[in-house]
N, C-alpha and C positions, 0 to 999 in steps of 0.2 A: 842611496841605492848603489850597489856595486855595479861597475861598468862591465858589461858582458862582451865576450868574444865568441861569436856564433858561427857555426858551420851548418849550412843547409844542404842536405843531399837531395838530389833531384831538382836542381835549380831550373832545368828546362821544362819541368812539368808545370801545369797550371798552378798548383798549390805552392810549389817551391818559389816560383817567380812572384806570385802575389804576396807571399809572406816576406820575401826579401824587400819588396817595395814598401810594405807596411813597416818593417823594422828600421828602414833607413831614416824614418822621421823621429826615431827615439834617440835622444842624446845619451841615454844610458847604455846604448849599444855602441861599443867602441869599434868593433870590427865585425864585418859580415863577409864570410867566404862561402861561395856556392860551388858545388861540384856536380858534374854531370858528364856523360859521354857525348852529349849533344850541346849545340850552342844555346844560350838563353833565348827566350822568345819575348822578353819584356825589356823595356828601357830602364836600366838601373844606373844609379849614380855612385853610390858608395860601396856597392857590392863587388868584391873581387872574384872573378870566375877562374876556376881551374878545371881544365878538361881531364876528367878522370872518371872511371866507372866506380865499381864497388870493390876494387882490389884491396884486400886487407892491408898489405904492406904499404901501398901508396897513401891510403887514407890515414894510416897510423902516423906516417911521416908528416903529413899535413897537420894533423891534430896536435902533434907535439911541437913542431916547428912554429906554428902560429899560436901556441898556447891556448887552444880552444877550450872553453869551459862549458859551452852549451852546444849540443848537437840536436838538430831537428831533422828527422827522417821523414820526408814527404813523398817518397817514391812509390808507395804501394799501389799496385794495379788492382782495381776493384771490379773490372769487367773482363770476362773471358773472350770477348770479341775484339779486344784491342791488340792482341798479340797471340802467337801460337802457344800452346800449353807449356812447351819446354822453356820458351823465353819468359813467360809469366812466372814459372817456378823458379827459374834462375834469379829473376828480379825480386820476387816476394820472399823467398825462403833463403836461398844462398846469399843474396845481396844483404838481407837483414842480418844474417849471422856474421858476415864479413864486417859490416859496420859496427856491430856490437863488439866484435873482437878488436877492432881498431880503437875502440873507446876504453878497452880494458887494460889492466896492468897497473902495477904499483906506481909507475912513473907517469900515468895518464893524468893530464890536467882537467879532464872532463868531470864536471860535477852535476850536470843536468842533461837528461836525454828525453826528447819528446818524440813520440811515435804516432803518426797518423794511421790508425787502423780503420776497420770497417764493421758495420753492424752485420755484415755477412758472417761474422764470427758466430752469431747465434743461430743462423739458418732461419727457416720458416716452415713450420709444420702445424698440423691440425690441432695438436694438443699443447701448443705453446701457451705460456702465461699471457695474460692481457698486456703486461708490460715487463720486459726484461730489466732486472736490476744488474748492476755490475758484478755482484757476488754470485749470480746464478751461472751454473755450468750449462753448456749446450746440452739440451735434452736428447739429441740424436746425433749419431756420427755424421760427418759431412757427406753429402751426396755427390758433390761435384768437385772437380779438380781445383777450381779456384777457391772454393770454401776450404778445402784441405790445406791449401797453401796459406790462406789467411789465418786459419787456426794455428798452424805451425809457426808462422811468423809472430803472431800475437803471443803465443805461449813462450816462444824464445825470449821475447822482450821482458815478459813478466818473470821468467826464470833469471834473467840477467839482473832485474831489479832486486830479486830476493837474495842473490849472491853479493851484489855490489851495494853494501849498506851505506857507502859514502857517496853514492850517486843517486840523485833524485830523478825518478823515472815517471813520466806521464804518458798514458796511453789513451787516445781519443778514438772511440768507436763511432764512426759517422754514419748517420742514417742517409736516406736517399736525398741527394743534393739537387736543388733546382736553381736556375739562374740563367741570365742571358749568355754567359760566356762558357758554361760547362757543357760537355757533351756526354750524356748518359742515355741509358735505355729509356728512361722516363721522359727526358727532354725530347727525344726523337719520337716517342709514342704520341706526345701531346702536340706534335707538329702535324699529325695526320688529321684530315677532316673528320674521320670517324675513328675512335680509339678502340682497338680490340680488347675484349675482356674474355676471361675464361668462363665458359657456359656454366651457369649455376653458382658462380662465386662473385662476391662483391667485397674484396678485402679492405680492412682498415689499414691506412698508410700514414706514416709520418714523413715529413720532409724537413729539410733545413736549407736556408738560403745560403748561396755560395759566400756572401760577405760574412755571414756568421761563422762559417768554417774558418775563414782567414782570421777573423778576430779571435776565435777559439785557440788557434795555433799561436797567435800573437800573445794571448793571455797566458798560455802555458809557458811561453818563452820568457816573458817578463816577470811573471809572478811565481810564487811557490805553490804548486798544485800536484803533489805526488799522488800516484794511484791510477786506477783505471776509471774512465769516465765515458758515459754515453753522451753522444752529441746529437740531439734531436730537438726540434722546436716543440713548443707547447701545442697540445691538441692533436687530434687525428681526424682524418677524413676518409670516408668510404671512397673507393676508386670512382664510383659513379658520381659522387658529389664533386670530386676534383674535376672530372670530365665536364660536368655542368658549369663549373666556374670558368672553364676555358671556352664555354659556348660551343662545345663539340658534342657529337653524338656518341653514346656508348654502342659498341658493336660486339655483343656476346657471341662470338663465333669460334673461339679457341676451345678445343676439346680438353677436358680435364685429364685425359690420358692420350697416349699416342701423339705427343706434341710434334714429333718429327714429320708427321703428315702435312702440317701447315707451315713448316719452316720455309720451304721453297716459295710458296705464294707470298709470304710476308717479306721475304728478301726482295722479291720483285717490286714490292711497294716501298722498298728502301728501309725496311725495319727488320733487324735481326735481333731476336730476343735471346739474351744470353741464358745458358743453362741454369745459372744460379737465380734467375728471375722467375722461373715458373712457379716455385713454391710461394714466392712473395705475391704473385698475381692470383694465387688461390687463397692463401691463408693470411696474408698480410703480416705485419710485425709492429709491435709497439715497444718503445724504449722509455724507461724511467729516466728523466733528465735532471732530477733534483740535486744529485751529488755535485755536478759541475757548477750549477748555479750557486750552491753553498760555498764554493771556492771563491766566489766574487764575480763570476762571469754572467753577463746579461745578454740575452738574445734580443736582436733588433726586430725579428719577425717570428710570428707564430707559423704553424704549418699552413693555415688558411691564407695568411698574408704572403707567405712565400709563393703559394700557388697563384694568388692574385697578381703579384708583381711579375711573375713569369708570363701570365696571361696578358698583362699589359704590354710586355715586351713583344709578344707574338703579334698583337694587334698593330704594333708600330712597324713591324718588319716590312710591309708593303710600302710604307712611307719612307723608311730609311734604307730601302733595298739598294739604292744607288750610291750610298755613302759608305766609304771604307771606314770601318770602325776599329779594326785590329792593328796592332803594331807588330812588325816582324824585325827581330834583331838582325842587323847586318854589321859584322865587325868593321869592315872597311868604312862604312858610312859613319859609324860611331867614332872611329879614330879620326876621320876628317872633321867631324863636328867639334870634337874635343880639343884637337891639337893643331889643326891647320892655321897658319898665320893669316890666311885669307878670309877666315870666318870672323866676322865682327861680333863681339860679345861684350856685355856690360862688364867693365872692370875699372877699378880705381887707378887713376894715373898718379904720377909722382907728386903732383900738386893738388890731388883731390878731385880733378876733373874726371868726367865719365864719358865713355864713348857709347853710342846707342847700341842696343841689342839688335844684331842683324839676323838672328835665326829664331 
Protein backbone atom coordinates (compact mmCIF):
# COMPACT_ATOMS: atom_id res chain seq x y z
CA UNK A 1 0.00 0.00 0.00
CA UNK A 2 1.34 3.42 -0.98
CA UNK A 3 2.28 5.71 1.90
CA UNK A 4 0.01 8.73 1.97
CA UNK A 5 0.63 12.36 2.82
CA UNK A 6 -2.65 13.76 4.11
CA UNK A 7 -3.93 17.31 4.59
CA UNK A 8 -7.03 17.75 6.79
CA UNK A 9 -8.87 21.05 6.53
CA UNK A 10 -10.85 22.02 9.60
CA UNK A 11 -8.54 20.36 12.13
CA UNK A 12 -10.20 22.30 14.98
CA UNK A 13 -13.63 20.89 14.11
CA UNK A 14 -14.85 17.75 15.81
CA UNK A 15 -14.58 15.69 12.62
CA UNK A 16 -11.17 17.00 11.62
CA UNK A 17 -9.70 16.29 15.05
CA UNK A 18 -11.25 12.82 15.33
CA UNK A 19 -10.03 11.88 11.85
CA UNK A 20 -6.48 13.04 12.59
CA UNK A 21 -6.49 10.91 15.76
CA UNK A 22 -7.66 7.89 13.78
CA UNK A 23 -5.15 8.30 10.95
CA UNK A 24 -2.20 8.62 13.34
CA UNK A 25 -2.45 4.88 14.04
CA UNK A 26 -1.94 3.90 10.39
CA UNK A 27 1.64 3.15 9.35
CA UNK A 28 0.62 3.73 5.74
CA UNK A 29 0.01 7.41 6.57
CA UNK A 30 3.44 9.01 6.30
CA UNK A 31 2.43 12.60 7.04
CA UNK A 32 -0.64 14.31 8.51
CA UNK A 33 -0.97 18.08 8.30
CA UNK A 34 -4.00 19.85 9.71
CA UNK A 35 -4.99 23.42 8.91
CA UNK A 36 -7.48 25.69 10.61
CA UNK A 37 -7.84 29.28 11.72
CA UNK A 38 -8.33 28.06 15.33
CA UNK A 39 -6.21 25.90 17.62
CA UNK A 40 -6.84 22.13 17.61
CA UNK A 41 -9.12 20.86 20.36
CA UNK A 42 -7.76 17.30 20.56
CA UNK A 43 -4.49 15.79 21.74
CA UNK A 44 -2.51 14.81 18.65
CA UNK A 45 0.92 13.20 18.37
CA UNK A 46 1.93 12.92 14.72
CA UNK A 47 -0.26 15.62 13.21
CA UNK A 48 1.45 18.88 12.30
CA UNK A 49 -0.77 21.94 12.73
CA UNK A 50 -0.59 25.03 10.54
CA UNK A 51 -2.73 28.03 11.47
CA UNK A 52 -4.34 29.09 8.22
CA UNK A 53 -7.89 29.49 6.99
CA UNK A 54 -9.08 28.70 3.49
CA UNK A 55 -6.93 31.21 1.60
CA UNK A 56 -6.28 29.69 -1.80
CA UNK A 57 -2.68 30.85 -2.19
CA UNK A 58 -1.55 29.74 1.29
CA UNK A 59 -3.20 26.32 1.01
CA UNK A 60 -1.69 25.84 -2.42
CA UNK A 61 1.79 26.54 -1.04
CA UNK A 62 1.27 24.01 1.75
CA UNK A 63 -0.07 21.35 -0.64
CA UNK A 64 2.88 21.66 -2.98
CA UNK A 65 5.61 22.16 -0.39
CA UNK A 66 4.49 19.15 1.64
CA UNK A 67 3.73 17.07 -1.48
CA UNK A 68 0.22 16.33 -0.25
CA UNK A 69 -1.47 13.54 -2.19
CA UNK A 70 -4.70 13.28 -0.14
CA UNK A 71 -6.91 16.15 1.03
CA UNK A 72 -9.85 15.63 3.41
CA UNK A 73 -12.20 18.59 3.74
CA UNK A 74 -14.05 18.26 7.07
CA UNK A 75 -15.13 21.90 7.58
CA UNK A 76 -18.71 21.92 6.29
CA UNK A 77 -21.17 23.65 8.64
CA UNK A 78 -24.44 21.70 8.69
CA UNK A 79 -26.48 23.78 11.15
CA UNK A 80 -27.66 27.33 10.60
CA UNK A 81 -27.53 28.13 14.33
CA UNK A 82 -23.77 27.71 14.68
CA UNK A 83 -22.82 30.94 12.89
CA UNK A 84 -24.38 33.93 11.09
CA UNK A 85 -25.47 33.25 7.47
CA UNK A 86 -22.61 35.28 6.02
CA UNK A 87 -20.01 33.29 7.97
CA UNK A 88 -21.66 30.00 7.04
CA UNK A 89 -21.71 30.96 3.35
CA UNK A 90 -18.06 32.00 3.44
CA UNK A 91 -17.10 28.69 5.05
CA UNK A 92 -19.30 26.35 3.05
CA UNK A 93 -19.18 27.86 -0.40
CA UNK A 94 -16.21 30.20 -0.75
CA UNK A 95 -14.02 28.04 1.50
CA UNK A 96 -14.79 24.89 -0.50
CA UNK A 97 -14.03 26.60 -3.80
CA UNK A 98 -10.73 27.94 -2.46
CA UNK A 99 -9.68 24.49 -1.27
CA UNK A 100 -10.57 22.96 -4.62
CA UNK A 101 -8.54 25.66 -6.36
CA UNK A 102 -5.57 24.91 -4.09
CA UNK A 103 -5.71 21.26 -5.20
CA UNK A 104 -5.92 22.08 -8.90
CA UNK A 105 -3.26 22.69 -11.51
CA UNK A 106 -0.91 20.58 -13.57
CA UNK A 107 1.78 20.66 -10.89
CA UNK A 108 -0.58 19.65 -8.06
CA UNK A 109 0.49 16.47 -6.21
CA UNK A 110 -3.09 15.83 -5.02
CA UNK A 111 -4.53 12.50 -6.21
CA UNK A 112 -7.40 12.04 -3.73
CA UNK A 113 -9.99 14.47 -2.38
CA UNK A 114 -12.54 13.52 0.32
CA UNK A 115 -15.43 15.87 1.06
CA UNK A 116 -17.73 15.52 4.07
CA UNK A 117 -21.11 16.71 2.83
CA UNK A 118 -24.59 16.46 4.33
CA UNK A 119 -27.94 14.81 3.64
CA UNK A 120 -29.39 18.33 3.77
CA UNK A 121 -28.37 18.24 0.10
CA UNK A 122 -31.64 16.36 -0.59
CA UNK A 123 -33.94 18.47 1.58
CA UNK A 124 -37.11 17.06 3.15
CA UNK A 125 -40.48 17.34 1.40
CA UNK A 126 -43.83 15.61 1.37
CA UNK A 127 -43.33 13.95 -2.04
CA UNK A 128 -39.76 12.70 -1.45
CA UNK A 129 -38.91 9.09 -2.30
CA UNK A 130 -38.82 6.58 0.53
CA UNK A 131 -35.02 6.43 0.20
CA UNK A 132 -32.78 8.78 -1.74
CA UNK A 133 -30.11 7.12 -3.87
CA UNK A 134 -26.95 9.00 -4.77
CA UNK A 135 -28.05 9.37 -8.40
CA UNK A 136 -31.30 11.17 -7.50
CA UNK A 137 -31.45 14.90 -7.99
CA UNK A 138 -32.99 17.08 -5.33
CA UNK A 139 -36.71 17.20 -6.21
CA UNK A 140 -37.28 20.78 -5.01
CA UNK A 141 -35.14 23.93 -4.89
CA UNK A 142 -33.51 24.63 -1.50
CA UNK A 143 -35.76 26.49 0.91
CA UNK A 144 -33.15 27.70 3.39
CA UNK A 145 -29.83 29.52 3.10
CA UNK A 146 -27.91 26.60 4.63
CA UNK A 147 -29.38 24.12 2.16
CA UNK A 148 -28.46 26.42 -0.73
CA UNK A 149 -24.90 26.60 0.55
CA UNK A 150 -24.63 22.81 0.94
CA UNK A 151 -26.03 22.20 -2.54
CA UNK A 152 -23.62 24.74 -4.03
CA UNK A 153 -20.60 23.28 -2.21
CA UNK A 154 -21.56 19.67 -3.06
CA UNK A 155 -22.11 20.59 -6.72
CA UNK A 156 -18.75 22.38 -6.85
CA UNK A 157 -16.94 19.27 -5.59
CA UNK A 158 -18.70 17.02 -8.09
CA UNK A 159 -17.89 19.45 -10.91
CA UNK A 160 -14.26 19.37 -9.76
CA UNK A 161 -14.37 15.56 -9.91
CA UNK A 162 -15.74 15.64 -13.45
CA UNK A 163 -12.99 17.98 -14.64
CA UNK A 164 -10.05 16.43 -12.77
CA UNK A 165 -9.98 12.92 -14.17
CA UNK A 166 -6.64 12.21 -12.47
CA UNK A 167 -7.97 13.02 -8.97
CA UNK A 168 -10.15 10.52 -7.10
CA UNK A 169 -13.01 12.37 -5.37
CA UNK A 170 -15.22 10.94 -2.61
CA UNK A 171 -18.31 12.79 -1.36
CA UNK A 172 -20.00 11.54 1.82
CA UNK A 173 -23.53 12.85 2.45
CA UNK A 174 -24.07 12.28 6.17
CA UNK A 175 -27.43 11.67 7.80
CA UNK A 176 -28.36 12.93 11.27
CA UNK A 177 -25.51 12.16 13.67
CA UNK A 178 -25.93 10.95 17.25
CA UNK A 179 -23.27 10.41 19.88
CA UNK A 180 -22.06 11.64 23.27
CA UNK A 181 -19.61 14.18 21.85
CA UNK A 182 -21.50 15.80 18.96
CA UNK A 183 -23.75 18.81 19.37
CA UNK A 184 -26.71 18.79 16.97
CA UNK A 185 -30.34 19.86 17.00
CA UNK A 186 -31.37 16.24 17.60
CA UNK A 187 -28.93 15.65 20.47
CA UNK A 188 -30.29 18.80 22.12
CA UNK A 189 -33.91 17.80 21.52
CA UNK A 190 -33.37 14.41 23.12
CA UNK A 191 -31.96 16.09 26.23
CA UNK A 192 -35.37 17.58 27.01
CA UNK A 193 -37.71 15.72 29.39
CA UNK A 194 -40.46 15.97 26.75
CA UNK A 195 -39.45 16.09 23.07
CA UNK A 196 -41.43 18.50 20.87
CA UNK A 197 -42.99 17.15 17.67
CA UNK A 198 -44.87 18.85 14.84
CA UNK A 199 -48.60 18.40 15.40
CA UNK A 200 -49.98 15.70 13.11
CA UNK A 201 -46.58 14.41 11.91
CA UNK A 202 -44.41 11.46 12.97
CA UNK A 203 -41.51 11.44 10.49
CA UNK A 204 -39.27 8.50 9.61
CA UNK A 205 -35.67 9.27 10.57
CA UNK A 206 -32.26 7.72 10.01
CA UNK A 207 -29.30 8.31 12.28
CA UNK A 208 -25.61 7.47 12.11
CA UNK A 209 -23.35 7.09 15.13
CA UNK A 210 -20.49 9.59 15.41
CA UNK A 211 -17.90 6.78 15.45
CA UNK A 212 -19.22 5.46 12.13
CA UNK A 213 -18.80 8.91 10.57
CA UNK A 214 -15.16 8.98 11.66
CA UNK A 215 -14.59 5.45 10.34
CA UNK A 216 -16.29 6.40 7.07
CA UNK A 217 -13.89 9.33 6.58
CA UNK A 218 -11.00 7.04 7.52
CA UNK A 219 -12.19 4.42 5.00
CA UNK A 220 -12.38 7.00 2.20
CA UNK A 221 -8.88 8.25 3.06
CA UNK A 222 -7.21 4.85 3.18
CA UNK A 223 -9.09 2.97 0.46
CA UNK A 224 -10.21 3.71 -3.08
CA UNK A 225 -13.86 4.80 -3.09
CA UNK A 226 -14.53 7.31 -5.84
CA UNK A 227 -18.01 8.76 -6.18
CA UNK A 228 -20.88 10.15 -4.13
CA UNK A 229 -22.10 8.09 -1.17
CA UNK A 230 -24.90 8.34 1.35
CA UNK A 231 -23.75 7.80 4.92
CA UNK A 232 -26.65 6.56 7.04
CA UNK A 233 -27.08 3.52 9.26
CA UNK A 234 -29.38 0.61 8.47
CA UNK A 235 -33.01 0.99 9.45
CA UNK A 236 -35.35 3.88 10.16
CA UNK A 237 -37.33 4.92 13.21
CA UNK A 238 -40.40 7.04 13.55
CA UNK A 239 -39.58 10.06 15.71
CA UNK A 240 -42.06 8.82 18.34
CA UNK A 241 -40.23 5.45 18.43
CA UNK A 242 -36.88 7.19 18.98
CA UNK A 243 -38.40 9.31 21.76
CA UNK A 244 -39.72 6.13 23.40
CA UNK A 245 -36.26 4.53 23.30
CA UNK A 246 -34.97 7.51 25.24
CA UNK A 247 -37.67 7.04 27.84
CA UNK A 248 -38.98 10.52 27.08
CA UNK A 249 -42.46 11.84 26.35
CA UNK A 250 -43.50 13.04 22.88
CA UNK A 251 -44.93 16.55 22.95
CA UNK A 252 -46.81 17.29 19.68
CA UNK A 253 -47.08 21.05 20.16
CA UNK A 254 -45.20 22.48 17.17
CA UNK A 255 -47.53 23.92 14.52
CA UNK A 256 -47.07 22.66 10.95
CA UNK A 257 -47.01 26.29 9.83
CA UNK A 258 -46.15 29.61 11.45
CA UNK A 259 -43.14 28.06 13.15
CA UNK A 260 -41.82 31.48 14.09
CA UNK A 261 -44.60 31.74 16.70
CA UNK A 262 -43.01 29.00 18.82
CA UNK A 263 -39.36 29.93 18.23
CA UNK A 264 -39.07 32.24 21.24
CA UNK A 265 -40.62 29.81 23.79
CA UNK A 266 -38.38 27.00 22.54
CA UNK A 267 -35.28 29.20 22.86
CA UNK A 268 -36.22 29.84 26.49
CA UNK A 269 -36.15 26.06 26.96
CA UNK A 270 -32.63 26.00 25.53
CA UNK A 271 -33.66 24.63 22.13
CA UNK A 272 -33.34 26.51 18.89
CA UNK A 273 -34.60 24.49 15.94
CA UNK A 274 -32.67 25.42 12.78
CA UNK A 275 -34.70 26.45 9.74
CA UNK A 276 -33.46 23.43 7.77
CA UNK A 277 -34.87 21.08 10.44
CA UNK A 278 -38.54 21.96 10.10
CA UNK A 279 -39.04 19.94 6.92
CA UNK A 280 -37.28 16.97 8.50
CA UNK A 281 -39.53 17.15 11.59
CA UNK A 282 -42.57 16.96 9.33
CA UNK A 283 -41.64 14.63 6.49
CA UNK A 284 -38.45 12.86 7.59
CA UNK A 285 -35.86 11.54 5.17
CA UNK A 286 -34.44 8.18 4.16
CA UNK A 287 -31.10 7.46 2.49
CA UNK A 288 -30.14 4.35 0.54
CA UNK A 289 -26.81 3.31 2.10
CA UNK A 290 -25.94 0.28 -0.04
CA UNK A 291 -23.38 1.98 -2.29
CA UNK A 292 -20.86 2.80 0.43
CA UNK A 293 -21.22 -0.64 1.98
CA UNK A 294 -20.40 -2.08 -1.44
CA UNK A 295 -17.09 -0.19 -1.32
CA UNK A 296 -16.10 -2.28 1.73
CA UNK A 297 -17.31 -0.04 4.55
CA UNK A 298 -19.11 -1.67 7.49
CA UNK A 299 -21.33 0.19 9.95
CA UNK A 300 -20.88 -0.60 13.63
CA UNK A 301 -24.36 0.63 14.60
CA UNK A 302 -27.84 0.55 13.09
CA UNK A 303 -30.13 3.55 13.47
CA UNK A 304 -31.79 1.87 16.45
CA UNK A 305 -28.44 1.00 18.04
CA UNK A 306 -27.18 4.56 17.58
CA UNK A 307 -30.26 5.84 19.41
CA UNK A 308 -29.83 3.27 22.20
CA UNK A 309 -26.15 4.12 22.67
CA UNK A 310 -26.94 7.81 22.98
CA UNK A 311 -29.82 7.01 25.34
CA UNK A 312 -27.39 5.04 27.51
CA UNK A 313 -25.04 8.03 27.56
CA UNK A 314 -27.86 10.34 28.66
CA UNK A 315 -28.74 7.99 31.52
CA UNK A 316 -25.12 8.12 32.71
CA UNK A 317 -24.87 11.92 32.66
CA UNK A 318 -26.10 12.31 36.28
CA UNK A 319 -23.48 9.78 37.40
CA UNK A 320 -20.64 11.27 35.38
CA UNK A 321 -21.70 14.88 35.78
CA UNK A 322 -18.81 15.73 38.10
CA UNK A 323 -16.16 14.08 35.93
CA UNK A 324 -14.37 16.13 33.32
CA UNK A 325 -14.51 14.17 30.07
CA UNK A 326 -13.24 16.58 27.43
CA UNK A 327 -9.73 17.54 26.44
CA UNK A 328 -8.81 21.12 25.56
CA UNK A 329 -5.70 21.74 23.52
CA UNK A 330 -3.34 24.27 25.11
CA UNK A 331 -0.17 24.89 23.13
CA UNK A 332 1.93 25.92 26.14
CA UNK A 333 0.97 22.77 28.07
CA UNK A 334 1.70 20.55 25.08
CA UNK A 335 5.10 22.16 24.55
CA UNK A 336 5.94 21.62 28.22
CA UNK A 337 4.87 17.96 28.23
CA UNK A 338 6.77 17.19 25.04
CA UNK A 339 9.99 19.12 25.44
CA UNK A 340 10.64 20.16 29.03
CA UNK A 341 13.73 18.45 30.53
CA UNK A 342 11.87 18.36 33.87
CA UNK A 343 9.18 16.00 32.57
CA UNK A 344 10.14 12.38 33.22
CA UNK A 345 9.17 10.13 30.34
CA UNK A 346 9.96 6.58 29.32
CA UNK A 347 13.01 6.49 27.06
CA UNK A 348 15.81 4.14 26.23
CA UNK A 349 19.15 5.08 27.80
CA UNK A 350 22.54 4.62 26.25
CA UNK A 351 22.90 1.18 27.82
CA UNK A 352 19.26 0.10 27.40
CA UNK A 353 18.04 1.13 30.88
CA UNK A 354 14.70 2.92 31.12
CA UNK A 355 13.45 5.75 33.27
CA UNK A 356 9.90 5.56 34.65
CA UNK A 357 7.11 7.43 32.93
CA UNK A 358 6.34 10.53 34.95
CA UNK A 359 3.26 11.81 33.15
